[in-house]
C-alpha angles and dihedrals in degrees: 000000000000119000097252091053091047091050093047098045105039112113135169113275120204101170122067137183121232092254114121126238108252112245094230089052092049089052092050092049091049091046091054085054090053090056094054117119115262136181113280086346089276093146087204095167137103126202112211114199111209117197100141109107091215092057093043085054091054091050091047090053087059091051105027093127092082113353111076088139088073088081092053100049111092091217137033122189118204113200111204132174128209138205094285092066111101093181103033098167096048093041094051095043093049092049091045092052094048091052093045090052093046091050091052092047087056093050100260129127124229140181121201110219123210110258136154121161100178105067118053086195091070120086094232093060094095092050091049097047093047089046089051090053091050091056095039094246113184113249094251092056124082131207107232103171141002124196136182121230132193148108105304120243088188139043106215119200125185124169117244122222115265113269090243092062093060107031129075130166127229093346140031 
């Protein structure tokens, strides 16, 4: 799949088959995260791969209001940033997007879950801090995103707004 097709067709998947994620595909996906741009090239991130059902259950408990499919996905990836990251929001978002698009290109489905472990003013703070505890994250590290990964059991399709509805030039 070419890059433009991948970017235009990736959708959130919330239903997965029981098929495993191939180890070589998982490594490729994580490697694409490693190649994401980051502030001052600090690479102050860590990608924690969760396959243990007990750990997935703990993460589900922090998110159970809307994320039962966490228990169904064979893999969760927790994206965390540490004290070396000077642009934690941007770094983690770029790495997450790279991995989501790589997974889609390889035929896997993903769903990016809201998480932000830096600002207690944001609603996802609880989810992020509890997820961090579940994966034994050091105190000076923060969960910034979590995504499910697996072989999709659905092909979601939702129309996007027309470009003219979301783009303006030189002024709002």
